[in-house]
C-alpha positions as CSV (number, residue, x, y, z in Angstrom):
1,X,14.8,34.9,-69.6
2,X,17.4,35.1,-72.1
3,X,17.0,31.4,-73.3
4,X,13.2,31.9,-74.0
5,X,13.7,35.3,-75.8
6,X,16.2,33.5,-78.0
7,X,13.9,30.6,-78.7
8,X,11.1,33.0,-80.0
9,X,14.0,35.0,-81.9
10,X,14.5,31.7,-83.7
11,X,11.1,31.0,-84.4
12,X,10.3,34.4,-85.7
13,X,13.4,35.6,-87.6
14,X,14.8,32.2,-88.7
15,X,11.9,30.2,-89.3
16,X,8.4,32.0,-89.5
17,X,9.9,34.5,-91.8
18,X,11.6,32.0,-94.0
19,X,9.2,31.3,-97.0
20,X,8.9,28.4,-99.3
21,X,9.8,28.7,-103.0
22,X,6.4,28.8,-104.1
23,X,5.3,31.4,-101.4
24,X,5.9,35.2,-101.6
25,X,6.3,38.0,-99.0
26,X,3.2,40.0,-98.4
27,X,4.4,43.7,-98.9
28,X,3.2,46.9,-98.4
29,X,5.5,49.7,-100.2
30,X,6.9,50.5,-103.6
31,X,8.8,47.9,-105.2
32,X,10.2,46.8,-108.7
33,X,11.2,43.3,-109.9
34,X,14.5,43.0,-111.8
35,X,15.9,39.7,-112.7
36,X,13.8,37.8,-109.9
37,X,15.2,40.2,-107.4
38,X,12.7,42.1,-105.4
39,X,13.8,45.4,-104.4
40,X,11.6,47.8,-102.2
41,X,13.3,51.4,-101.9
42,X,10.7,52.5,-99.5
43,X,10.1,51.5,-95.8
44,X,9.1,47.7,-96.3
45,X,6.3,45.9,-94.5
46,X,6.3,42.3,-94.2
47,X,3.5,40.4,-92.4
48,X,2.6,36.8,-91.9
49,X,0.0,35.8,-89.4
50,X,0.6,37.7,-86.2
51,X,4.4,38.7,-87.0
52,X,5.3,41.8,-88.6
53,X,8.6,43.0,-90.2
54,X,9.8,46.4,-91.0
55,X,12.9,47.2,-93.0
56,X,14.4,49.8,-95.2
57,X,15.2,47.4,-98.0
58,X,14.4,43.8,-98.7
59,X,15.9,41.9,-101.5
60,X,14.5,38.5,-102.4
61,X,16.4,36.2,-104.9
62,X,14.5,33.1,-106.2
63,X,17.8,32.2,-107.9
64,X,19.7,31.9,-104.6
65,X,16.5,31.1,-102.5
66,X,17.5,33.9,-100.1
67,X,15.8,37.1,-98.5
68,X,18.0,39.8,-97.3
69,X,16.4,42.6,-95.0
70,X,18.6,45.4,-94.3
71,X,18.5,48.7,-92.5
72,X,16.6,49.2,-89.2
73,X,14.9,45.8,-89.2
74,X,12.2,45.7,-86.7
75,X,10.1,42.7,-85.8
76,X,6.9,42.8,-83.7
77,X,5.3,39.7,-82.4
78,X,2.7,39.2,-79.6
79,X,5.8,37.3,-77.6
80,X,8.7,39.2,-78.8
81,X,9.8,42.4,-80.4
82,X,13.4,42.9,-81.8
83,X,15.5,44.9,-84.1
84,X,18.5,43.9,-86.3
85,X,20.8,45.5,-88.6
86,X,20.4,42.9,-91.3
87,X,18.8,39.3,-91.6
88,X,19.5,36.8,-94.1
89,X,17.0,33.9,-94.6
90,X,17.0,30.8,-96.6
91,X,13.9,29.9,-98.0
92,X,14.5,26.4,-98.7
93,X,16.8,25.3,-96.1
94,X,17.0,25.5,-92.2
95,X,19.6,28.2,-92.3
96,X,19.7,31.9,-91.6
97,X,21.8,34.6,-89.8
98,X,20.9,37.9,-88.0
99,X,23.3,40.6,-87.1
100,X,23.5,43.3,-84.2
101,X,20.2,42.2,-82.6
102,X,18.3,43.8,-79.8
103,X,15.0,42.0,-78.4
104,X,12.3,42.6,-75.9
105,X,10.6,39.7,-74.4
106,X,7.0,40.5,-73.2
107,X,6.3,37.8,-70.6
108,X,9.2,38.6,-68.3
109,X,9.8,42.0,-69.4
110,X,13.4,40.8,-70.3
111,X,15.6,42.3,-73.0
112,X,19.1,41.8,-74.5
113,X,21.3,41.9,-77.3
114,X,23.2,39.3,-79.4
115,X,26.0,40.0,-81.9
116,X,25.1,37.3,-84.3
117,X,22.6,34.5,-84.4
118,X,22.9,31.5,-86.8
119,X,20.0,28.8,-87.6
120,X,22.5,25.8,-88.3
121,X,20.1,23.1,-88.5
122,X,16.2,22.7,-88.0
123,X,15.4,23.7,-84.5
124,X,19.3,24.5,-83.6
125,X,20.4,28.0,-83.1
126,X,24.2,29.3,-82.4
127,X,24.6,32.7,-81.0
128,X,27.7,34.8,-80.2
129,X,27.9,37.4,-77.5
130,X,24.2,37.2,-76.2
131,X,23.0,39.2,-73.2
132,X,19.8,39.1,-70.9
133,X,18.4,41.3,-68.3
134,X,14.7,42.2,-66.9
135,X,16.3,45.8,-66.2
136,X,15.6,48.7,-68.6
137,X,18.3,49.3,-71.1
138,X,18.9,52.9,-69.5
139,X,19.9,51.3,-66.2
140,X,21.2,47.7,-66.3
141,X,21.5,46.8,-62.5
142,X,22.2,43.3,-63.7
143,X,23.0,41.5,-66.8
144,X,23.9,37.8,-67.7
145,X,26.1,37.5,-70.9
146,X,27.6,34.4,-72.7
147,X,30.2,34.1,-75.3
148,X,28.8,31.2,-77.2
149,X,25.2,29.8,-76.9
150,X,23.7,26.8,-78.5
151,X,19.9,26.1,-78.2
152,X,18.7,22.7,-79.3
153,X,14.8,23.1,-79.5
154,X,14.4,19.5,-80.4
155,X,15.8,18.3,-77.1
156,X,14.6,21.1,-75.3
157,X,18.0,22.1,-73.9
158,X,20.3,24.7,-74.3
159,X,24.0,25.4,-73.3
160,X,26.2,28.4,-72.9
161,X,29.9,28.7,-72.5
162,X,32.0,31.4,-70.6
163,X,28.9,32.7,-68.7
164,X,29.2,36.2,-66.8
165,X,26.7,37.5,-64.3
166,X,27.0,41.5,-63.5
167,X,25.5,43.3,-60.8
168,X,25.8,47.2,-60.7
169,X,28.6,46.6,-63.4
170,X,30.5,44.4,-61.1
171,X,31.1,40.7,-62.1
172,X,29.2,38.5,-59.4
173,X,29.1,35.1,-61.2
174,X,30.9,33.1,-63.7
175,X,30.6,29.7,-65.1
176,X,32.7,28.0,-68.1
177,X,29.7,26.0,-69.1
178,X,25.8,26.1,-68.0
179,X,23.0,23.8,-69.5
180,X,19.4,24.9,-69.1
181,X,15.8,24.1,-70.1
182,X,14.5,25.7,-73.2
183,X,10.8,25.5,-72.0
184,X,8.6,25.1,-68.9
185,X,9.6,21.4,-68.7
186,X,11.6,20.1,-65.5
187,X,15.2,19.6,-66.1
188,X,17.8,17.7,-64.0
189,X,20.5,20.0,-62.5
190,X,21.5,22.2,-59.5
191,X,18.8,24.7,-58.2
192,X,19.8,27.9,-56.4
193,X,21.7,27.6,-53.2
194,X,20.2,28.7,-50.0
195,X,22.0,30.4,-47.2
196,X,20.8,31.4,-43.7
197,X,21.9,31.3,-39.9
198,X,20.2,30.3,-36.9
199,X,21.1,30.1,-33.2
200,X,20.5,26.4,-32.8
201,X,22.4,25.2,-36.2
202,X,24.6,28.2,-36.8
203,X,25.4,29.0,-40.6
204,X,23.3,27.1,-42.9
205,X,24.1,26.5,-46.6
206,X,22.2,24.2,-48.8
207,X,22.9,23.1,-52.4
208,X,19.8,21.3,-53.8
209,X,20.0,19.0,-56.8
210,X,16.8,18.3,-58.9
211,X,16.8,14.9,-60.7
212,X,14.0,14.9,-63.6
213,X,13.8,11.0,-63.6
214,X,10.7,10.9,-65.9
215,X,7.6,13.0,-66.9
216,X,6.0,11.6,-63.8
217,X,8.5,11.0,-61.4
218,X,11.1,13.2,-59.9
219,X,13.5,13.6,-56.9
220,X,15.3,16.3,-54.7
221,X,18.5,15.7,-53.2
222,X,19.9,18.6,-50.8
223,X,23.0,18.4,-48.9
224,X,22.7,20.9,-46.0
225,X,25.6,22.2,-44.0
226,X,25.3,23.2,-40.5
227,X,28.0,24.9,-38.8
228,X,27.2,23.7,-35.3
229,X,25.9,20.2,-36.3
230,X,27.4,18.9,-39.5
231,X,25.9,17.9,-42.8
232,X,22.5,16.9,-43.3
233,X,21.6,14.9,-46.2
234,X,17.9,15.2,-47.5
235,X,16.1,13.3,-50.2
236,X,12.6,13.8,-51.5
237,X,11.3,11.6,-54.3
238,X,7.7,11.6,-55.7
239,X,5.8,10.1,-58.5
240,X,2.1,10.7,-59.7
241,X,0.0,8.2,-62.0
242,X,-3.4,8.5,-63.2
243,X,-4.5,6.1,-60.4
244,X,-1.6,6.5,-57.6
245,X,0.8,9.0,-56.2
246,X,3.6,8.6,-53.6
247,X,6.1,10.9,-51.9
248,X,9.1,10.0,-49.8
249,X,11.2,12.3,-47.7
250,X,14.3,11.2,-45.9
251,X,16.7,13.3,-43.7
252,X,20.0,11.9,-42.0
253,X,22.4,14.1,-40.0
254,X,25.5,12.9,-37.8
255,X,24.8,15.5,-35.3
256,X,28.1,16.6,-33.6
257,X,26.0,18.9,-31.0
258,X,23.6,16.3,-30.3
259,X,26.6,13.6,-30.4
260,X,24.2,11.0,-32.3
261,X,23.1,10.1,-35.6
262,X,19.5,11.7,-36.4
263,X,17.1,10.8,-39.1
264,X,13.5,11.3,-40.5
265,X,11.4,9.2,-42.6
266,X,8.3,10.3,-44.0
267,X,6.3,8.2,-46.6
268,X,2.8,8.7,-48.1
269,X,1.1,6.6,-51.0
270,X,-2.4,6.7,-52.1
271,X,-3.8,4.3,-54.9
272,X,-7.3,4.4,-56.6
273,X,-8.2,1.0,-57.8
274,X,-11.5,1.9,-59.5
275,X,-15.0,1.7,-58.9
276,X,-14.6,3.6,-55.7
277,X,-12.0,1.5,-53.9
278,X,-8.7,3.0,-52.7
279,X,-5.9,2.5,-50.5
280,X,-3.8,4.8,-48.3
281,X,-0.5,4.5,-46.7
282,X,1.1,6.9,-44.2
283,X,4.4,6.3,-42.4
284,X,6.6,8.9,-40.3
285,X,9.3,8.4,-37.9
286,X,12.1,10.5,-36.3
287,X,15.1,9.4,-34.5
288,X,14.3,11.2,-31.1
289,X,12.2,13.3,-29.4
290,X,13.9,16.8,-29.9
291,X,14.4,16.4,-33.6
292,X,11.8,19.0,-34.5
293,X,12.8,21.3,-31.7
294,X,16.3,21.4,-32.8
295,X,16.0,21.2,-36.8
296,X,12.7,22.9,-37.5
297,X,12.2,26.7,-38.5
298,X,8.9,27.4,-37.5
299,X,6.9,27.0,-34.2
300,X,4.3,24.7,-35.8
301,X,6.9,22.0,-36.6
302,X,8.9,22.4,-33.4
303,X,5.8,21.7,-31.4
304,X,4.9,18.7,-33.2
305,X,4.1,15.8,-30.7
306,X,2.7,13.2,-32.8
307,X,3.8,11.2,-36.0
308,X,1.0,9.2,-37.6
309,X,1.5,5.8,-39.1
310,X,-1.7,4.4,-41.0
311,X,-2.4,1.8,-43.4
312,X,-6.0,1.8,-45.0
313,X,-8.1,0.2,-47.5
314,X,-11.4,2.1,-48.3
315,X,-14.3,2.7,-50.5
316,X,-16.2,5.9,-51.4
317,X,-19.0,5.7,-53.8
318,X,-22.6,5.1,-54.6
319,X,-24.4,1.8,-53.9
320,X,-28.2,1.2,-54.0
321,X,-29.4,4.6,-54.3
322,X,-27.1,5.9,-51.4
323,X,-23.9,7.3,-50.6
324,X,-21.5,4.6,-49.0
325,X,-17.9,4.9,-47.4
326,X,-16.0,2.5,-45.7
327,X,-12.4,1.5,-44.7
328,X,-10.3,-1.1,-42.9
329,X,-7.4,0.7,-40.9
330,X,-4.3,0.2,-39.1
331,X,-3.1,3.3,-37.2
332,X,-0.8,4.4,-34.5
333,X,1.3,7.2,-33.7
334,X,5.0,8.1,-32.6
335,X,5.1,10.6,-29.7
336,X,7.9,13.0,-30.1
337,X,7.3,15.2,-26.9
338,X,10.3,14.8,-24.6
339,X,8.3,15.5,-21.6
340,X,5.2,13.4,-22.6
341,X,3.5,11.0,-20.1
342,X,3.3,7.6,-21.6
343,X,-0.1,7.2,-20.0
344,X,-1.6,9.9,-22.1
345,X,-0.2,8.3,-25.5
346,X,-3.1,7.6,-27.9
347,X,-4.4,3.9,-28.3
348,X,-3.4,1.9,-31.4
349,X,-6.1,1.0,-33.8
350,X,-5.2,-2.6,-34.8
351,X,-7.4,-2.5,-36.8
352,X,-10.5,-0.2,-37.2
353,X,-13.3,-1.2,-39.5
354,X,-16.0,1.3,-40.3
355,X,-18.9,1.4,-42.7
356,X,-21.3,4.5,-43.3
357,X,-24.3,5.2,-45.8
358,X,-26.4,7.9,-46.5
359,X,-29.8,8.0,-48.2
360,X,-31.1,11.5,-48.9
361,X,-34.2,10.8,-51.1
362,X,-36.3,8.0,-49.3
363,X,-40.0,7.8,-49.9
364,X,-41.9,10.6,-48.0
365,X,-39.0,12.9,-47.9
366,X,-37.3,10.8,-45.2
367,X,-33.4,10.7,-44.9
368,X,-31.4,7.9,-43.4
369,X,-27.9,7.8,-42.1
370,X,-26.3,4.8,-40.6
371,X,-22.7,3.9,-39.4
372,X,-21.3,0.7,-37.8
373,X,-17.7,0.3,-36.4
374,X,-15.5,-2.2,-34.9
375,X,-12.1,-1.2,-33.4
376,X,-9.3,-3.0,-31.4
377,X,-7.7,-0.8,-29.3
378,X,-4.1,-1.5,-27.9
379,X,-2.2,0.3,-25.4
380,X,1.1,-0.5,-23.4
381,X,-0.1,1.0,-20.0
382,X,-3.8,1.0,-20.1
383,X,-6.9,-1.2,-20.6
384,X,-7.1,-2.9,-24.0
385,X,-10.2,-3.8,-25.6
386,X,-12.6,-4.1,-28.6
387,X,-15.4,-1.8,-29.4
388,X,-18.5,-2.3,-31.6
389,X,-20.6,0.6,-32.2
390,X,-23.9,0.9,-34.3
391,X,-25.6,4.1,-35.0
392,X,-28.7,5.3,-37.2
393,X,-30.5,8.3,-37.7
394,X,-33.6,8.9,-39.3
395,X,-34.9,12.3,-40.1
396,X,-37.6,14.4,-42.2
397,X,-36.8,17.8,-43.2
398,X,-39.5,20.3,-44.2
399,X,-37.7,23.2,-45.9
400,X,-39.2,26.5,-47.6
401,X,-37.4,29.6,-48.7
402,X,-38.1,31.1,-45.5
403,X,-38.2,28.3,-43.0
404,X,-36.9,24.8,-42.0
405,X,-38.3,22.1,-39.5
406,X,-36.5,18.9,-39.1
407,X,-37.6,16.2,-36.6
408,X,-35.0,13.4,-36.1
409,X,-34.7,10.0,-34.0
410,X,-31.3,8.5,-33.2
411,X,-30.2,5.3,-31.6
412,X,-26.7,4.1,-30.6
413,X,-25.7,0.6,-29.6
414,X,-22.1,0.2,-28.2
415,X,-20.3,-3.2,-26.9
416,X,-16.9,-3.6,-25.4
417,X,-14.8,-6.6,-24.9
418,X,-12.2,-5.6,-22.4
419,X,-9.1,-7.0,-21.0
420,X,-6.9,-5.6,-17.8
421,X,-9.9,-3.9,-16.2
422,X,-11.2,-4.4,-13.0
423,X,-14.6,-3.8,-13.7
424,X,-17.1,-5.4,-16.1
425,X,-15.3,-6.8,-19.3
426,X,-18.3,-6.6,-21.6
427,X,-20.3,-3.6,-20.9
428,X,-23.2,-2.7,-23.3
429,X,-24.8,0.6,-23.7
430,X,-27.7,1.4,-25.9
431,X,-28.8,5.2,-25.9
432,X,-32.1,6.7,-28.1
433,X,-32.1,10.3,-28.9
434,X,-34.5,12.7,-30.5
435,X,-34.3,16.3,-31.8
436,X,-36.3,19.0,-33.2
437,X,-34.7,21.8,-35.1
438,X,-36.5,24.7,-36.6
439,X,-35.7,28.2,-38.0
440,X,-37.3,31.2,-39.8
441,X,-35.8,33.6,-42.0
442,X,-37.3,37.3,-42.1
443,X,-35.8,39.8,-44.6
444,X,-36.2,43.4,-45.3
445,X,-34.9,46.1,-47.6
446,X,-32.1,48.1,-45.8
447,X,-31.5,51.7,-46.3
448,X,-30.4,51.1,-50.0
449,X,-32.3,48.9,-52.4
450,X,-29.1,47.2,-53.1
451,X,-29.0,45.4,-49.9
452,X,-31.1,43.4,-47.6
453,X,-31.1,42.6,-44.0
454,X,-31.9,39.1,-42.8
455,X,-33.3,38.1,-39.0
456,X,-32.9,34.4,-38.6
457,X,-34.3,33.0,-35.2
458,X,-33.4,29.3,-34.7
459,X,-34.7,26.8,-31.9
460,X,-32.9,23.1,-31.4
461,X,-34.5,20.8,-28.9
462,X,-32.5,17.7,-27.9
463,X,-33.4,14.9,-25.6
464,X,-31.0,11.9,-24.9
465,X,-31.5,9.8,-21.7
466,X,-28.6,9.3,-19.3
467,X,-26.8,6.0,-19.2
468,X,-24.1,4.8,-16.9
469,X,-20.4,4.9,-18.3
470,X,-18.7,3.9,-14.9
471,X,-17.0,0.7,-16.6
472,X,-16.3,2.2,-20.2
473,X,-12.8,3.5,-20.7
474,X,-11.6,6.3,-22.7
475,X,-10.3,5.0,-26.0
476,X,-10.4,7.8,-28.4
477,X,-13.2,10.1,-27.1
478,X,-12.7,14.1,-26.3
479,X,-15.0,16.8,-25.6
480,X,-15.5,19.4,-28.5
481,X,-14.5,22.9,-27.7
482,X,-17.6,24.8,-27.2
483,X,-18.5,27.6,-29.7
484,X,-21.7,29.0,-31.4
485,X,-21.3,26.3,-34.0
486,X,-21.6,23.5,-31.2
487,X,-25.0,24.9,-30.0
488,X,-26.7,22.6,-32.5
489,X,-24.5,19.4,-31.9
490,X,-26.4,16.3,-31.0
491,X,-23.5,15.0,-28.6
492,X,-20.8,17.2,-27.2
493,X,-18.3,14.2,-27.2
494,X,-16.6,12.8,-30.2
495,X,-16.4,9.2,-30.9
496,X,-18.3,6.6,-29.1
497,X,-16.9,6.1,-25.6
498,X,-19.2,8.8,-24.0
499,X,-22.8,9.9,-25.3
500,X,-23.8,13.1,-23.5
501,X,-27.3,12.9,-21.9
502,X,-29.3,15.9,-22.7
503,X,-32.7,17.5,-22.0
504,X,-32.1,21.0,-23.6
505,X,-33.3,23.8,-26.0
506,X,-30.9,25.8,-27.9
507,X,-32.0,29.3,-28.6
508,X,-30.1,31.5,-31.3
509,X,-30.5,34.3,-33.5
510,X,-28.5,35.4,-36.6
511,X,-28.6,38.7,-38.6
512,X,-27.1,39.3,-42.0
513,X,-26.4,42.3,-44.1
514,X,-26.2,41.0,-47.8
515,X,-25.8,42.7,-51.3
516,X,-28.4,42.0,-53.6
517,X,-26.0,42.6,-56.5
518,X,-23.3,40.3,-55.6
519,X,-24.5,38.2,-52.8
520,X,-21.6,39.4,-50.6
521,X,-22.2,39.1,-46.9
522,X,-21.3,42.6,-45.5
523,X,-22.2,41.9,-41.9
524,X,-23.1,38.7,-39.7
525,X,-23.9,38.7,-36.2
526,X,-25.0,35.5,-34.3
527,X,-25.9,35.1,-30.5
528,X,-27.1,32.0,-28.8
529,X,-27.3,29.6,-25.6
530,X,-28.5,26.3,-24.5
531,X,-31.1,26.0,-21.7
532,X,-30.7,22.8,-19.7
533,X,-34.0,21.2,-18.3
534,X,-32.1,18.5,-16.4
535,X,-28.5,18.7,-15.2
536,X,-25.9,16.9,-17.5
537,X,-24.5,13.8,-15.5
538,X,-22.1,12.3,-18.2
539,X,-18.5,13.7,-17.9
540,X,-15.6,12.8,-19.9
541,X,-13.7,11.7,-16.8
542,X,-14.9,10.2,-13.5
543,X,-13.4,13.1,-11.6
544,X,-14.7,15.7,-13.7
545,X,-17.3,18.1,-12.0
546,X,-21.0,18.1,-13.2
547,X,-21.9,21.6,-14.1
548,X,-25.0,22.9,-12.2
549,X,-25.6,25.8,-14.5
550,X,-29.1,26.1,-15.9
551,X,-27.7,27.3,-19.2
552,X,-24.3,27.4,-21.3
553,X,-22.2,30.2,-22.0
554,X,-23.7,32.8,-24.2
555,X,-22.0,32.2,-27.5
556,X,-21.7,35.1,-30.0
557,X,-19.8,35.7,-33.3
558,X,-19.3,38.7,-35.4
559,X,-18.0,39.1,-39.1
560,X,-17.7,42.5,-40.7
561,X,-16.5,43.0,-44.3
562,X,-18.0,46.3,-45.5
563,X,-15.4,47.1,-47.9
564,X,-11.8,45.7,-49.1
565,X,-10.0,47.9,-46.4
566,X,-11.8,46.8,-43.2
567,X,-12.4,43.2,-42.1
568,X,-13.2,41.9,-38.4
569,X,-14.3,38.7,-37.1
570,X,-14.7,37.6,-33.5
571,X,-16.1,34.9,-31.6
572,X,-16.7,35.0,-27.6
573,X,-18.0,32.9,-24.9
574,X,-19.6,34.9,-22.0
575,X,-20.2,33.3,-18.6
576,X,-23.7,34.4,-17.5
577,X,-23.0,33.2,-13.9
578,X,-19.7,34.8,-13.2
579,X,-20.3,37.5,-15.6
580,X,-16.9,37.2,-17.4
581,X,-15.6,36.0,-20.7
582,X,-14.5,32.5,-20.7
583,X,-13.0,32.8,-24.3
584,X,-12.5,35.3,-26.8
585,X,-10.9,35.3,-30.2
586,X,-10.8,38.8,-32.1
587,X,-9.3,39.6,-35.4
588,X,-9.0,42.8,-37.4
589,X,-7.4,43.6,-40.7
590,X,-6.9,46.8,-42.6
591,X,-5.6,47.4,-46.0
592,X,-5.3,50.7,-47.6
593,X,-5.1,51.5,-51.2
594,X,-1.3,51.9,-51.2
595,X,-1.1,48.4,-49.7
596,X,-0.4,49.3,-46.0
597,X,-1.6,46.2,-44.2
598,X,-2.2,45.7,-40.5
599,X,-3.5,42.7,-38.8
600,X,-4.3,42.5,-35.0
601,X,-5.6,39.7,-33.1
602,X,-6.0,38.5,-29.5
603,X,-6.9,35.1,-28.2
604,X,-8.1,34.5,-24.7
605,X,-9.0,31.6,-22.7
606,X,-9.6,32.0,-18.9
607,X,-7.2,30.3,-16.8
608,X,-5.1,29.1,-19.7
609,X,-3.6,31.8,-22.0
610,X,-4.0,35.3,-23.3
611,X,-2.1,36.1,-26.4
612,X,-1.9,39.1,-28.9
613,X,-0.7,38.9,-32.6
614,X,0.2,41.9,-34.5
615,X,1.7,41.9,-37.9
616,X,2.1,44.9,-40.7
617,X,3.4,45.5,-44.0
618,X,4.4,49.2,-44.2
619,X,5.4,50.6,-47.6
620,X,7.9,53.3,-47.0
621,X,8.4,54.5,-50.4
622,X,8.0,53.3,-54.0
623,X,11.0,50.8,-53.6
624,X,11.0,50.2,-49.7
625,X,8.7,48.5,-47.4
626,X,8.9,47.1,-44.0
627,X,7.3,43.9,-42.7
628,X,6.9,42.6,-39.0
629,X,5.1,40.4,-36.5
630,X,4.6,40.3,-32.7
631,X,3.0,37.4,-31.0
632,X,3.0,37.9,-27.3
633,X,1.8,35.9,-24.3
634,X,0.5,38.1,-21.5
635,X,-0.1,34.9,-19.1
636,X,3.5,34.1,-19.1
637,X,4.9,37.8,-20.0
638,X,7.0,36.4,-22.9
639,X,7.4,37.0,-26.6
640,X,6.2,33.9,-28.7
641,X,7.4,35.1,-32.1
642,X,9.1,38.1,-33.1
643,X,9.9,39.0,-36.7
644,X,11.3,42.0,-38.4
645,X,12.1,42.4,-42.1
646,X,12.9,45.0,-44.7
647,X,12.6,44.9,-48.5
648,X,14.0,46.9,-51.5
649,X,12.1,46.2,-54.9
650,X,12.8,47.5,-58.1
651,X,11.6,46.5,-61.6
652,X,14.3,44.0,-62.1
653,X,15.6,42.8,-58.7
654,X,14.8,42.9,-55.1
655,X,16.4,42.3,-51.7
656,X,14.7,40.9,-48.5
657,X,16.3,40.6,-45.0
658,X,14.4,39.0,-42.2
659,X,15.6,38.7,-38.5
660,X,13.3,36.1,-36.4
661,X,13.2,35.0,-32.6
662,X,10.7,32.5,-31.8
663,X,10.0,30.0,-29.1
664,X,10.6,26.3,-30.1
665,X,10.0,24.3,-27.0
666,X,7.7,24.6,-23.8
667,X,10.8,25.9,-21.6
668,X,10.6,29.3,-23.5
669,X,13.9,28.7,-25.3
670,X,14.3,30.9,-28.4
671,X,15.5,30.3,-31.6
672,X,17.1,33.1,-33.6
673,X,17.7,33.5,-37.3
674,X,18.8,36.0,-39.9
675,X,17.8,35.4,-43.5
676,X,18.7,37.1,-46.8
677,X,17.3,36.9,-50.1
678,X,18.4,38.4,-53.3
679,X,16.1,38.0,-56.3
680,X,17.0,38.9,-60.0
681,X,13.6,38.9,-61.5
682,X,13.3,36.5,-64.7
683,X,16.5,34.9,-63.6
684,X,16.9,33.4,-60.1
685,X,16.8,33.8,-56.3
686,X,19.7,33.5,-54.1
687,X,19.5,33.1,-50.1
688,X,16.8,31.7,-48.2
689,X,13.2,31.2,-48.8
690,X,11.9,34.4,-47.0
691,X,8.8,34.4,-49.1
692,X,7.4,31.3,-47.5
693,X,8.5,32.7,-44.1
694,X,6.6,35.9,-44.4
695,X,3.6,34.3,-46.2
696,X,3.2,31.9,-43.3
697,X,3.5,34.7,-40.7
698,X,1.7,37.9,-42.0
699,X,-1.7,37.6,-43.4
700,X,-1.7,39.6,-46.8
701,X,1.8,39.2,-47.7
702,X,2.8,38.6,-51.3
703,X,5.4,39.3,-53.6
704,X,4.8,42.4,-55.5
705,X,6.3,44.4,-58.4
706,X,7.0,48.1,-57.9
707,X,6.5,48.7,-61.6
708,X,3.7,47.9,-63.6
709,X,4.3,47.4,-67.4
């Protein structure tokens, strides 16, 4: 921008081209010396390091310690090129002047002019009537100008007076005084205001203020006016040290529409004590269950149901030849779902103590993994209790370049101390388990020697005897969602309240198409299923039905990435009993050479949902492109998210407009918004942060420059 260009101007003209009394210009061209005045009558070429200066005439007087370059002065530098009608440089003092300056700044493609520039002290520059723009001189769509500017390079701060901004020749901005940073370091001051509108909050206007407290500390204070609700105050503070970091986010709103005071508190802190020891703290709280529904701008936030609160002391490091991890944790959640059933609230862990270790290089090639855990679970409406769980696994992998075979033994022991139960208050469960995992890799050359195809069959046998779970509550255990990757799990349940019985064999096969030159996987197809020799009896809940099928769903995955234009990935579950799909997830992507991008996806789960997701980026001309997204729910016959936008982009400015309608609660109510963003490249952005919105919703979206320099 203007400020960076002027800094470089100072360094090159008023500093680097100054010479000490015992140093001479290196010159190319005819010259004569008369009375210690060097006079080059032809085109003179001066150079020093990476800078070069051309001028019609250069006079250097040792008597006056002054060099004067006149006539078509041209300076070339890796960072900045500029011309001037005349430049006077003192060789012994930090002083100099240049007249009628025109410059080009390479990094931002910016350029401008200055009537005069004066170096008044070491690293202090004053300029009169300076301008800046990233537009070409032949078409200055926008331009900033200042009557007077002072640059203090020592302090890293610049100030300008009587600053005017013009767009298409029309003044659109004026400030009697501006302060700005002269480098990439952070500086205290107001940031660009943001403007938008939504159906839930009305017109929104935010004026963020950035506070650079120290090199490792800063804060953002953002008053946000909501025409339907009032003024929301936000504060975000953070710091980072070599051994710790923290961030605090606060929001407060006296909501006239909600008729109550509303707030959000979020705090995160992490500290590394050294030698593998650390601490973590997370605290989140909102004033009411509808906070995110009313005040968020995305489906993800508006559907937030849990806010975590956690304190933790832990260790992660190497001990006695193995890898050890452990922690002591206190954890609970705030539920922010207005329609939630308190009986389904998660248990509090007060506390949870866990220790794990892994030894991968035991004698004879054995590997050992163990874990131990003690948790005190607390709930207002359900059975409370403590759980002690011990687990160990001993395996012996045999691996070659074309095969693997891994037998493994496991043992789990769990003890409960319960209160408020009608059954056994101290149930105990011990479960052994054994598995055999084997696989082969066959390879052959494809049609071209540059590619190879693999065939990778895999068999995985698992045996875990059945144990009764009638008196064991569900504290924190759930069932993993079935997929191809779950074919090789040793337990279909998470955590220790349920351990699935198993007498089963997984048979799977994978084929890949791989480039020998780059190692890039162009094609992958996988297919597998589980054959049950005994009926699984352990269920998550007592009233869950036991499946009598002899085999699991047929799980398949397909990934295609033949070139940079076409990509496809899919995962499906086929029920061999009903001959129907239980679940599908298919995603296609196309990107043309002119950056047309189309994303098409479909998600289906039988009896639950069927949703499509279409998004695109369509370049209409060199300057215009359209963007859009349509997320539709076939089961409920409704739109989940509709987004349409258009963008006009030039070499030095762009304009983006986006309209959106999305659901923000389970009742199907919609929130509507209209956002506008105007960017003067190399200077500032006015309006809402549409870039973040589009990048979150449209895969492949990124800012682009129409013109390449």
